[in-house]
C-alpha positions in Angstrom: 139.6 160.5 156.0 135.9 159.8 155.5 133.5 162.1 157.1 129.9 161.3 158.4 128.2 162.2 155.0 130.3 159.8 153.1 129.8 156.9 155.6 125.6 157.6 155.3 125.8 157.7 151.6 127.7 154.1 151.6 125.3 152.8 154.2 122.4 153.8 152.4 123.7 152.3 149.0 124.3 148.9 151.1 120.9 149.0 152.3 119.5 149.5 149.0 121.4 146.9 147.2 120.6 144.5 150.0 117.0 145.1 149.7 117.2 144.7 145.9 118.7 141.4 146.4 116.2 140.4 149.0 113.4 141.0 146.3 115.1 139.2 143.7 115.8 136.1 145.5 112.3 135.5 147.0 112.0 132.1 145.2 115.6 130.9 146.7 115.4 132.2 150.0 111.7 132.1 151.0 111.1 130.8 154.6 108.1 129.3 153.6 109.5 126.9 150.9 107.3 124.2 152.6 104.0 126.1 151.9 105.5 126.8 148.4 105.8 123.0 147.7 102.3 122.3 149.0 100.6 125.2 146.6 102.6 123.8 143.7 100.9 120.1 144.5 97.6 121.7 145.0 98.0 123.9 141.7 99.1 120.6 139.7 96.2 118.5 141.1 93.8 121.3 140.2 95.3 121.6 136.9 94.7 117.7 136.5 91.3 117.9 137.5 90.5 120.9 135.4 91.9 119.1 132.3 89.9 116.0 133.0 86.5 118.2 133.7 87.3 119.7 130.3 87.4 116.5 128.6 83.9 115.4 129.8 81.2 115.2 127.2 78.8 117.5 129.3 81.6 120.1 129.5 82.4 120.2 125.5 80.9 123.0 123.7 78.0 121.8 121.1 79.1 121.5 117.8 77.3 123.3 115.1 75.3 121.0 112.7 
C-alpha cells in the first residue's frame, strides 16, 4: 500500500515532466500561432527589403582604388 510520501513524490515527478514537455513543445502548441505566422511574414519582408537595400549602389562600400 502506498503512503502519502510516495504519492507526493509521484505527483511532483509528473508535474516536472509536464512542465518539461510544455517547454519543449512551445512551437507546436503555442496558442499564439496566428501571431507567429504574422511575425514570420513580417520577418521575410524585412529580409527582402534589407537585401534590396544592401544591393543599392549608395549602400555598397567604396572599393579601394
